[in-house]
C-alpha positions in Angstrom: 119.2 108.1 -1.4 117.2 109.8 -4.2 114.1 108.1 -3.1 114.8 109.4 0.5 115.4 112.9 -0.7 112.0 112.8 -2.7 110.3 111.6 0.6 111.7 114.4 2.7 110.6 117.0 0.0 107.2 115.4 -0.1 106.9 115.4 3.7 108.1 119.1 3.7 105.4 119.9 1.0 102.8 118.3 3.1 103.8 120.2 6.2 103.8 123.4 4.3 100.4 122.7 2.8 99.1 121.9 6.4 100.6 125.1 7.8 99.1 127.1 4.6 95.7 125.6 5.5 95.8 126.3 9.1 96.8 129.9 8.3 93.8 130.2 5.9 91.4 129.0 8.7 92.9 131.3 11.0 92.6 134.2 8.6 89.1 133.2 8.1 88.3 132.9 11.6 89.8 136.5 12.4 87.9 137.9 9.4 84.7 136.5 10.7 85.5 137.8 14.2 86.4 141.2 12.6 83.1 141.3 10.6 81.1 140.6 13.9 83.0 143.1 15.8 82.3 145.6 12.9 78.6 144.5 13.1 78.6 145.2 16.8 80.2 148.5 16.3 77.6 149.3 13.7 74.7 148.3 16.2 76.2 150.3 18.9 76.7 153.2 16.6 73.1 152.9 15.7 72.1 152.6 19.3 74.1 155.7 20.0 72.5 157.5 17.4 69.1 156.7 18.4 70.0 157.5 22.0 71.5 160.9 20.7 68.2 161.4 18.9 66.4 160.7 22.1 68.6 162.9 23.8 67.9 165.8 21.3 64.1 165.1 21.8 64.6 165.3 25.5 66.5 168.5 25.0 63.5 169.9 23.0 61.2 168.7 25.7 63.3 170.3 28.2 63.3 173.6 26.3 59.6 173.3 26.0 59.4 172.5 29.9 61.6 175.5 30.4 59.2 177.6 28.4 56.3 176.2 30.3 58.2 176.9 33.5 58.7 180.5 32.5 55.1 180.6 31.6 54.2 179.0 35.1 56.5 181.4 36.8 54.8 184.3 35.1 51.6 182.9 36.1 52.9 182.7 39.6 53.9 186.2 39.4 50.4 187.2 38.1 49.0 185.3 40.9 51.1 187.1 43.4 50.2 190.2 41.9 46.5 189.4 42.1 46.8 188.2 45.6 48.7 191.6 46.6 45.9 193.4 44.7 43.2 191.5 46.7 44.9 192.0 50.0 45.0 195.6 49.4 41.4 195.5 48.2 40.6 193.3 51.2 41.8 195.9 53.5 39.4 198.4 52.0 36.6 195.9 51.2 35.4 192.8 53.0 37.4 189.6 52.0 36.0 187.3 49.5 38.1 184.1 49.2 38.6 182.4 46.0 40.1 179.2 47.4 39.5 177.0 44.6 41.5 179.0 42.1 44.4 179.5 44.4 44.6 175.7 45.2 44.5 174.9 41.5 47.4 177.2 40.8 49.5 175.8 43.7 48.8 172.2 42.4 49.9 173.2 38.9 53.2 174.7 40.3 54.0 171.6 42.3 53.3 169.3 39.3 55.7 171.3 37.1 58.5 171.2 39.8 58.1 167.5 40.0 58.0 167.0 36.3 61.0 169.1 35.6 63.0 167.2 38.3 62.2 163.8 36.6 63.0 165.2 33.2 66.4 166.3 34.4 67.2 163.0 36.0 66.3 161.1 32.8 68.3 163.5 30.8 71.5 163.0 33.0 71.1 159.2 32.7 70.7 159.4 28.9 73.9 161.7 28.8 76.0 159.1 30.9 74.8 156.2 28.9 75.6 158.0 25.5 79.0 158.8 27.0 79.6 155.2 27.8 78.4 154.1 24.4 81.0 156.4 22.8 83.7 155.0 24.8 82.8 151.5 24.0 82.7 152.5 20.2 86.0 153.8 20.4 87.4 150.6 21.9 85.7 148.7 19.6 87.1 150.6 16.7 90.5 150.4 18.1 90.0 146.5 18.4 88.7 146.4 14.8 91.7 148.3 13.5 94.1 145.9 15.4 92.2 142.9 13.9 92.5 144.3 10.4 96.3 144.9 10.8 96.5 141.2 12.0 94.5 140.1 9.1 96.8 141.9 6.8 99.7 140.4 8.5 98.3 136.8 8.3 97.3 137.3 4.5 100.9 138.4 3.9 102.2 135.2 5.7 99.7 133.1 3.8 100.8 134.6 0.4 104.5 133.8 1.5 103.5 130.4 2.6 101.7 129.8 -0.7 104.8 130.9 -2.7 106.9 128.6 -0.7 104.5 125.8 -1.3 104.6 126.4 -5.1 108.4 126.5 -5.0 108.4 123.1 -3.0 106.0 121.8 -5.6 108.1 122.9 -8.4 111.3 121.3 -6.8 109.3 118.0 -6.2 108.2 118.1 -9.9 111.8 118.6 -11.2 113.0 115.8 -8.7 110.2 113.6 -9.9 111.4 114.3 -13.5 115.0 113.6 -12.6 113.9 110.5 -10.9 112.0 109.3 -14.0 115.1 110.2 -16.2 117.3 108.3 -13.9 115.0 105.3 -13.8 114.8 105.3 -17.6 118.6 105.6 -17.8 118.9 102.7 -15.2 116.7 100.6 -17.5 118.7 101.5 -20.5 121.9 101.0 -18.5 120.7 97.5 -17.3 119.8 96.5 -21.0 123.1 97.8 -22.2 125.0 95.9 -19.5 123.1 92.9 -20.4 124.2 93.4 -24.0 127.7 94.0 -23.1 127.8 90.9 -21.0 126.5 88.9 -23.9 129.1 90.5 -26.1 131.9 90.0 -23.6 130.8 86.3 -23.4 131.2 86.1 -27.1 134.5 88.0 -26.6 135.9 85.7 -23.9 138.8 84.2 -25.8 141.9 82.6 -24.1 143.7 79.4 -24.3 146.9 77.7 -22.9 148.4 74.3 -23.8 151.6 72.3 -23.4 153.4 70.1 -25.9 152.7 66.6 -24.7 149.6 65.1 -23.5 151.5 62.5 -21.2 154.9 61.1 -20.7 158.0 62.5 -22.2 159.4 63.0 -25.7 161.2 65.3 -28.0 160.7 66.9 -31.4 163.4 67.6 -33.9 166.0 68.1 -35.2 164.7 68.3 -38.8 165.9 69.9 -42.0 162.6 71.9 -42.5 160.5 74.0 -40.3 157.9 72.1 -38.0 154.6 73.5 -36.9 154.3 72.6 -33.3 151.1 71.2 -32.1 150.4 71.8 -28.4 148.1 68.7 -27.5 147.8 69.2 -23.9 145.1 71.9 -23.5 144.8 73.6 -20.1 142.3 76.3 -21.3 140.4 77.0 -24.4 137.8 79.5 -23.7 135.9 80.3 -27.2 137.6 77.4 -28.8 139.7 79.6 -31.2 142.7 77.2 -30.6 142.8 73.8 -32.5 144.7 71.1 -30.4 144.8 69.0 -33.7 146.6 71.6 -35.7 148.2 73.8 -33.2 146.7 76.8 -34.9 144.9 79.7 -33.4 142.3 81.4 -35.4 141.1 84.9 -34.5 137.2 84.9 -34.1 137.0 88.6 -33.7 138.9 91.7 -34.6 141.0 92.8 -31.7 144.3 93.0 -29.7 145.7 89.9 -28.7 148.5 88.7 -26.4 150.7 85.6 -27.3 153.4 83.9 -25.2 155.4 80.7 -25.8 158.6 79.0 -24.4 161.1 76.3 -25.6 163.1 73.9 -23.4 165.7 71.2 -24.1 168.3 69.1 -22.3 171.3 66.9 -23.2 174.9 66.0 -22.9 176.0 67.4 -26.4 175.8 70.6 -28.1 172.0 71.6 -28.7 169.9 74.2 -30.3 166.3 75.3 -29.3 164.9 77.9 -31.5 161.2 78.6 -32.5 159.1 81.5 -34.0 155.6 82.9 -33.5 154.0 83.0 -36.9 151.1 85.3 -38.0 149.7 84.3 -41.5 153.0 82.8 -42.5 154.8 85.9 -41.3 157.6 85.5 -38.8 156.9 87.7 -35.8 159.2 87.0 -32.7 161.8 84.2 -31.9 162.7 82.4 -28.8 166.2 81.1 -29.1 168.6 79.0 -26.8 171.9 77.2 -27.6 174.7 75.7 -25.5 177.2 72.8 -25.5 175.4 70.7 -22.9 172.9 70.8 -20.1 169.6 72.5 -19.9 168.5 75.4 -22.1 165.2 77.3 -22.3 163.8 80.6 -23.7 160.5 82.3 -23.9 158.8 85.3 -25.6 155.7 87.2 -25.7 153.9 89.6 -28.3 150.9 91.7 -28.7 149.2 91.6 -32.1 146.3 93.1 -33.8 144.3 90.4 -35.5 141.5 90.6 -38.0 138.8 87.9 -38.2 140.2 84.8 -39.6 144.1 85.6 -39.1 146.1 82.7 -37.7 148.9 82.4 -35.2 151.0 79.4 -34.4 154.6 78.3 -33.4 157.0 76.9 -35.8 160.2 75.1 -34.8 163.5 76.2 -36.7 165.3 73.7 -38.8 168.1 71.7 -36.9 166.4 72.6 -33.5 165.4 70.2 -30.8 163.1 70.6 -27.9 162.0 68.2 -25.1 159.0 68.1 -22.8 157.7 65.9 -20.0 155.2 65.9 -17.2 156.5 69.3 -16.1 155.2 70.9 -19.2 158.2 73.0 -20.1 157.0 73.9 -23.7 153.8 76.0 -23.6 151.9 78.3 -25.9 149.3 80.7 -24.5 147.1 83.6 -25.8 144.1 85.8 -25.1 142.2 88.6 -26.5 143.2 91.8 -24.6 140.1 93.9 -26.1 138.1 94.1 -29.2 138.5 96.6 -31.9 135.8 97.9 -34.2 
């Protein structure tokens, strides 16, 4: 599960990185387009200025032409005045035509009219072109402004994406640290578990045995205590019980559980009584007595034992117990948990 979370976070980080790079490329492209549009605006502005300069020059030329037109008109007026004077003089004197001079003045007047007409047409065309250029410049300026606003918005989004990417990277690093810590803890835990298993194998202590290995028989009565030896061993994990002596010796300090039972049968009064002994100290007693028939009793106890402490079962004087293949008389014990 932790590996899946790390994988999801890594994929999320890669996606954010890809989106951030795409946004960076888009910002660069828009910046390039904006620069090219700004260059175009500058070129058009330069062209507009040059056209305005040309328009100014044309206006100056128009003023000059107007001055020439005025001069030409004044010349025409002079010619008319001269012609009138000559006509009046011709009435008094015989006419002497100066046709060449009159034709020259007429041609000059026609040329001036044609020149002024062409200049006015060129000026109107230049004015219209300058007006169109100004409109285009305004539109380009508006477009550049919009592009700048879009670029700022993209830069803001890019910064936000970079911050999110940094946060995702930080979270991923923290998860990797946690993963490493968990992995190291897992290694430590595995080694500790192995050590505990080894210790538990050493602490696996349990035994159970019955009185007779085979057949049937009885023990007692006697005038003294008898240490019972349970020879038919069912279980002896840890080999702490000795089937030759009937004594259990504690290999480790800990808490132990012990149980035993006594059984007898007869047609006359009988007594079956035995004790659990710890280091020659009486602990608990199982006791049964009746005039005839079957009698049995059992007891259990929990003891704290030090290393080397011994526990066994001792038959009380004047007591008699019997056993057969049914294993009525048993002695069992096991370590509940160790102590330090």
